KOLKE-831924 format. One line per 8 residues: number of its first residue (from 1); their letters; for each residue x, y, z of C-alpha. Coordinates in steps of 0.5 Angstrom, whole numbers, plus 500, padded with zeros to 3 digits. Each point is the difference from the previous one (the first is absolute). Layout:
REM KOLKE-831924
NUM	a	X:Y:Z; ...
REM end
This chain:
REM KOLKE-831924
1	mllrviif	166:109:281; 496:496:506; 505:503:505; 498:507:497; 492:499:501; 501:498:507; 504:506:502; 495:504:496
9	ymkklldf	494:497:505; 504:500:506; 501:508:499; 493:500:499; 499:497:507; 506:505:503; 496:506:497; 495:498:506
17	keeihkcs	505:500:505; 498:506:503; 493:497:500; 502:494:504; 504:504:505; 493:504:501; 497:495:503; 499:501:508
25	kcglcqae	498:493:501; 494:503:504; 496:493:498; 493:504:497; 501:496:494; 498:494:504; 493:502:501; 499:501:493
33	cpiyqatg	504:494:496; 495:494:498; 506:496:500; 502:502:507; 493:499:503; 500:493:497; 507:498:503; 503:504:505
41	ndctvsrg	506:500:497; 504:506:500; 504:498:494; 494:501:496; 498:507:501; 504:506:498; 504:501:506; 503:494:500
49	qfvmlngv	501:500:493; 504:506:500; 504:497:506; 502:495:495; 501:505:494; 504:504:504; 505:494:501; 500:499:492
57	vkgdlkms	501:508:499; 506:500:505; 503:493:497; 499:496:506; 495:496:497; 498:497:493; 494:500:496; 498:493:502
65	kainryld	494:495:499; 498:501:507; 500:508:499; 497:499:494; 494:496:503; 498:505:505; 500:506:494; 496:495:496
73	lclkcgkc	495:499:506; 499:508:499; 493:501:497; 502:507:497; 494:502:503; 503:507:503; 496:500:506; 506:501:504
81	skfcpsgi	503:506:496; 493:504:501; 501:499:508; 508:501:500; 502:506:504; 506:501:496; 497:500:493; 503:494:497
89	dvvdvivs	498:497:494; 501:493:502; 497:496:494; 506:504:495; 505:498:505; 498:493:500; 499:499:493; 507:503:499
97	akseyfns	503:495:504; 496:494:497; 503:503:493; 507:498:503; 498:493:501; 496:500:494; 506:501:495; 504:495:504
105	hfierfit	496:494:499; 498:497:494; 493:497:502; 498:507:502; 501:502:492; 496:493:498; 494:502:504; 500:507:497
113	ifqkyflv	500:497:493; 494:496:502; 497:506:502; 502:504:494; 498:495:495; 494:497:503; 497:503:505; 500:507:498
121	gllpriar	502:498:493; 496:494:497; 494:500:504; 498:508:499; 501:499:493; 496:494:499; 494:504:503; 501:506:496
129	tfirptks	498:495:494; 493:499:503; 500:507:503; 501:506:496; 500:507:502; 494:504:501; 499:506:495; 500:507:504
137	kkfdkkvv	495:505:498; 504:507:498; 500:506:504; 505:506:501; 502:497:507; 505:494:499; 503:495:505; 505:494:499
145	yfggcktk	497:494:504; 505:496:503; 496:493:501; 506:496:501; 499:492:500; 493:500:502; 498:504:494; 503:495:495
153	lsgdnsiv	496:494:504; 493:504:501; 500:505:495; 499:508:501; 493:501:499; 498:502:507; 505:506:500; 498:502:493
161	kilnsiki	493:500:502; 501:504:506; 505:505:498; 496:501:493; 494:502:504; 504:506:503; 502:502:493; 507:497:501
169	evinpefh	504:497:494; 503:493:502; 507:499:496; 502:493:502; 507:498:497; 503:493:500; 504:501:507; 504:494:503
177	ccgvpyfv	499:498:507; 502:506:505; 506:496:502; 498:499:507; 501:492:500; 507:501:498; 501:506:505; 498:496:506
185	rgdlkefk	505:495:499; 505:504:499; 501:500:492; 501:507:499; 503:499:493; 493:497:498; 496:505:504; 504:506:496
193	ksiknytn	498:497:493; 493:501:502; 501:507:502; 503:501:493; 494:497:497; 496:505:504; 503:506:498; 501:499:493
201	llekqgvt	493:498:499; 498:506:504; 504:505:496; 497:497:493; 493:502:503; 502:507:502; 495:499:506; 503:501:507
209	evittcas	494:498:504; 500:493:502; 494:496:503; 500:493:503; 496:496:504; 505:495:503; 503:502:507; 507:496:498
217	cekslkdy	500:504:493; 499:507:503; 505:499:505; 505:497:495; 499:506:495; 501:505:506; 506:497:502; 503:499:493
225	ikwadeed	503:507:501; 505:497:506; 502:495:495; 500:503:493; 506:502:496; 502:507:500; 497:502:494; 493:496:502
233	vkflknvk	500:504:506; 499:507:497; 494:497:496; 497:497:506; 500:506:504; 495:503:495; 495:493:501; 494:500:504
241	vkniyeyl	498:494:503; 493:499:503; 495:494:501; 493:500:498; 497:501:507; 503:507:500; 497:502:493; 493:497:502
249	rennlrlk	500:504:506; 503:507:497; 494:499:495; 495:498:505; 498:494:496; 495:496:504; 498:493:497; 494:496:501
257	vkktervt	500:492:500; 494:497:498; 499:495:506; 502:501:507; 506:496:503; 504:500:506; 507:501:498; 507:501:504
265	yhkpcnin	506:503:498; 508:497:501; 504:506:499; 507:498:497; 506:503:503; 502:505:495; 494:504:500; 500:506:503
273	nfddiewv	494:503:499; 495:496:503; 495:506:502; 499:500:492; 498:493:500; 495:500:506; 497:506:497; 499:497:493
281	ltntknld	497:493:504; 496:504:505; 497:505:494; 498:494:496; 493:499:500; 497:493:502; 507:498:502; 500:498:508
289	yvrmqnyd	507:501:501; 503:498:507; 507:501:502; 504:494:502; 504:499:507; 507:501:498; 498:502:493; 508:503:499
297	nccgfngl	503:493:502; 505:497:495; 496:494:496; 507:497:500; 500:499:492; 508:501:500; 500:494:504; 496:495:495
305	tkineygi	507:498:497; 503:498:507; 498:493:500; 505:498:505; 497:506:505; 493:498:499; 499:499:508; 502:507:501
313	mskifrqk	496:503:494; 493:496:501; 500:504:507; 499:506:496; 495:497:495; 496:497:505; 499:507:504; 499:504:494
321	redivgtr	494:494:498; 497:501:507; 500:508:499; 496:499:494; 495:495:502; 499:504:506; 497:506:496; 495:495:497
329	akivltsc	501:502:493; 500:495:495; 504:505:495; 507:502:501; 503:506:496; 507:502:499; 505:504:496; 506:495:499
337	lgcelalk	500:494:495; 505:497:506; 495:501:505; 494:498:496; 504:493:499; 502:499:507; 493:502:502; 497:495:495
345	lyslgryk	504:494:502; 499:500:507; 492:502:500; 498:493:501; 494:501:496; 498:505:505; 500:506:496; 501:503:493
353	vydaieyl	506:505:498; 500:505:495; 504:506:498; 496:506:502; 500:504:494; 498:494:496; 494:498:504; 497:507:500
361	giladkg	502:501:493; 496:494:498; 494:501:505; 499:507:501; 497:506:496; 501:507:502; 496:502:506
REM end
């Protein structure tokens, strides 16, 4: 049985054989990779990793602990893919390779058990006993809200308040985690369970327009179609996923905060509509928004679990903190639970970090 599982995931890596061969070794990824910038080691960037994976695909190399270490250093930010002249989706290739290592090492599966039953299971469930979903007003237009783990921890009052103000009803089913913690570690089996939970609940609601406030959730939901079973792919083709900023701009909803505060914004790696975000921030009255230098550099959240690589990760955390402090803003907004946690942990008390929609929803009124 184990052999069949390993062969299954090896086939998944082989599915990306052409992608690996497409890499021209041009080195443009070096200029974009946060880990390469911190180490200068070619094995930490996609170009070098593709050389190793080409050896694995050809059978010259085995998926060893050493290779997995370099794959694991990848922050899965996807910046290299955006500048790749060959159009390679690097994260998908890296994750498919990690899935092979994952399924042949018990300790990896043990970590998943901890993630599943404690981090994305027990903690949000405990929080949900104290934070109940907000009752939405009823309107003709309906959207399904995918809040992810963040909503279970902090509630959905802001999103309901904002969308109800533009006559949109919010349906908030009890979704599981989007599965991104499993995906980045190569646990595709558990990731596909998240896909199944999502499609099952959407089908029951009969609504195919989904909104989210979390960048990682948004990216996962949009990528489900690449990893879902054939029967779910047909359904997902009719599902439209957007984030809240698109709705605010489309409806020309201008907010107003009650007191003037200088804020800056950290752009999560998985947000693709930064123009919409800046439109919301610059059009919110009394909000003194300042764009930080390197606003789109990765926060390094995926490195928080790599205690043995702290020397590398601390360089990324330090640079991000310096960029924030340089704005002289005391409030940092973002749109990803992982980014929020990383920015808070390394703030040294020099600024406060909030989810942008949660912050604006609590403090703002319609302008």
